[in-house]
C-alpha positions in Angstrom: -1.0 -55.8 10.6 -3.2 -53.0 12.0 -0.7 -52.6 14.9 2.3 -52.4 12.6 0.5 -49.8 10.4 -0.5 -47.8 13.5 3.0 -48.0 14.8 4.4 -46.6 11.5 1.9 -43.8 11.6 2.9 -42.9 15.2 6.6 -42.9 14.3 5.9 -40.7 11.2 3.9 -38.4 13.3 6.6 -38.0 16.0 9.4 -37.6 13.4 7.4 -35.0 11.6 6.5 -33.1 14.8 9.9 -33.6 16.4 12.8 -31.2 16.4 13.0 -31.1 12.7 12.7 -28.0 10.6 9.6 -26.4 12.0 9.9 -23.4 9.6 8.9 -25.7 6.8 5.6 -26.4 8.5 5.0 -22.8 9.5 5.7 -21.4 6.0 2.8 -23.5 4.7 0.3 -21.7 6.9 -2.1 -19.7 4.8 -4.6 -17.0 5.5 -8.2 -17.0 4.5 -7.4 -15.3 1.2 -4.8 -17.9 0.3 -1.7 -15.9 0.9 1.1 -17.2 3.2 0.1 -16.0 6.6 3.2 -13.9 7.2 2.9 -12.1 3.9 -0.8 -11.5 4.3 -0.3 -9.9 7.7 2.7 -7.9 6.6 1.0 -6.5 3.5 -2.1 -5.5 5.5 0.1 -4.0 8.3 2.0 -1.9 5.8 -1.2 -0.5 4.2 -2.9 0.1 7.5 0.3 1.7 8.9 0.5 4.0 5.9 -3.2 5.1 6.2 -3.0 5.6 10.0 0.0 7.9 9.4 -1.7 9.6 6.4 -4.9 10.2 8.3 -3.1 12.0 11.1 -0.3 13.8 9.2 -0.2 13.3 5.4 -3.5 14.8 4.5 -2.3 18.2 5.9 1.0 18.1 4.1 -0.4 19.5 0.8 -1.1 22.8 2.6 2.4 22.8 4.3 4.2 22.1 1.0 2.3 23.7 -1.8 4.3 22.4 -4.7 2.0 23.9 -7.4 3.0 27.4 -8.4 -0.1 29.2 -9.7 1.5 32.7 -9.9 1.6 32.7 -13.7 -1.1 32.1 -16.4 -0.6 28.3 -16.2 0.2 26.2 -13.0 3.8 24.9 -12.8 5.3 22.2 -10.6 7.8 23.4 -8.0 10.1 20.4 -7.9 12.1 21.4 -4.9 8.9 21.8 -2.8 7.5 18.5 -4.2 10.7 16.8 -3.1 10.2 18.1 0.5 6.6 17.1 0.4 7.4 13.5 -0.7 10.3 13.2 1.8 7.7 13.6 4.5 6.1 10.3 3.4 9.1 8.4 4.6 7.9 9.2 8.2 5.0 6.8 7.6 7.5 3.9 7.9 5.5 2.1 5.3 6.9 3.1 1.9 9.9 2.1 -0.1 12.0 4.4 -2.3 10.1 3.3 -5.4 7.0 4.9 -3.9 8.7 8.3 -4.0 9.9 7.7 -7.6 6.4 6.8 -8.6 4.8 9.8 -7.0 7.4 12.1 -8.6 6.6 10.6 -12.0 2.9 11.0 -11.3 3.1 14.7 -10.5 5.6 15.4 -13.4 3.0 13.9 -15.8 0.3 16.0 -14.2 2.4 19.1 -14.7 2.3 18.5 -18.5 -1.4 18.7 -18.5 -1.3 21.9 -16.4 0.3 23.7 -19.4 -3.1 23.8 -20.9 -5.0 24.7 -17.7 -5.5 28.1 -16.1 -4.0 29.1 -12.7 -6.6 29.7 -10.0 -8.9 26.9 -11.4 -9.1 23.3 -10.1 -6.4 21.6 -12.0 -5.8 18.0 -13.1 -4.6 15.6 -10.4 -5.5 18.0 -7.6 -9.3 17.6 -7.6 -9.3 14.6 -5.3 -7.2 13.1 -2.5 -4.4 11.2 -4.2 -4.1 8.5 -1.5 -7.7 7.9 -0.6 -8.5 8.1 -4.4 -11.6 10.1 -3.7 -13.0 13.6 -3.0 -15.2 12.4 -0.2 -13.9 9.6 2.1 -14.0 8.1 5.5 -10.3 7.5 6.3 -11.0 5.2 9.3 -12.1 2.3 7.0 -8.6 2.4 5.4 -7.1 1.7 8.9 -8.6 -1.8 9.3 -10.1 -3.1 6.0 -9.1 -6.6 4.9 -6.8 -7.1 2.0 -6.6 -9.4 -0.9 -3.3 -9.7 -2.8 -1.6 -11.6 -5.5 2.1 -12.1 -4.8 4.6 -12.8 -7.6 8.1 -13.1 -6.1 9.0 -9.9 -4.3 6.1 -7.9 -5.6 2.4 -8.0 -4.9 -0.8 -6.4 -6.2 -2.9 -5.7 -3.2 -6.5 -4.6 -2.9 -7.7 -2.9 0.3 -11.2 -4.4 0.5 -13.3 -1.3 1.4 -17.0 -1.9 1.6 -18.7 -1.3 -1.8 -21.7 0.1 0.0 -19.7 2.1 2.4 -18.6 5.7 2.4 -15.5 5.0 0.2 -17.3 3.1 -2.5 -15.3 -0.1 -2.7 -11.8 -1.5 -3.0 -8.6 0.4 -3.7 -5.5 -1.0 -5.5 -1.9 -0.8 -4.5 1.4 -2.3 -5.5 3.6 -3.6 -2.8 7.3 -4.5 -2.8 9.2 -6.8 -0.5 12.7 -5.4 0.5 14.9 -6.8 3.2 12.2 -9.2 4.3 9.6 -6.5 4.8 6.6 -5.5 2.6 6.4 -1.8 1.6 3.9 0.3 -0.3 5.4 1.0 -3.7 2.5 2.5 -5.7 -1.0 3.9 -5.3 -3.3 2.9 -8.2 -6.4 5.1 -8.3 -8.8 3.7 -10.8 
């Protein structure tokens, strides 16, 4: 009886490990945070890619494309310059079109509060780095920090797990979107 049972187990093992659909086995691999391995790696790669680009290039764009007109009593949004500024973010290779729409909506909302603020002063939404979500930061940690994400279909809420005791003061939140089989940054969520 033991030999028959052992033989069946061996046959099942070989049929399972044979030339069958190996992708079904591979798709069940999960990372340490419980995400499917491919999604976990892809989300982390997209966020790290964005911040590597931003640390080298993006942080300087605000000086190159000054989209806040402070020539009058109250600051105003220069939408044409904002569009040029946001278009530069496509060079990161890590964002989807929704990211650009979200950023435009963010700055349009900020411009409404500028109607009550004085030109020449530090104005709302411009008193911290929008993407590092901080005034003081160490950008290098964003390039390698682990992630934790909750995936629902083609969307994910991701947290870049920056050290709470480190120079950046803890995790940052982002929304990710999967398009054409690739994960992209869709929204920055400064808290």
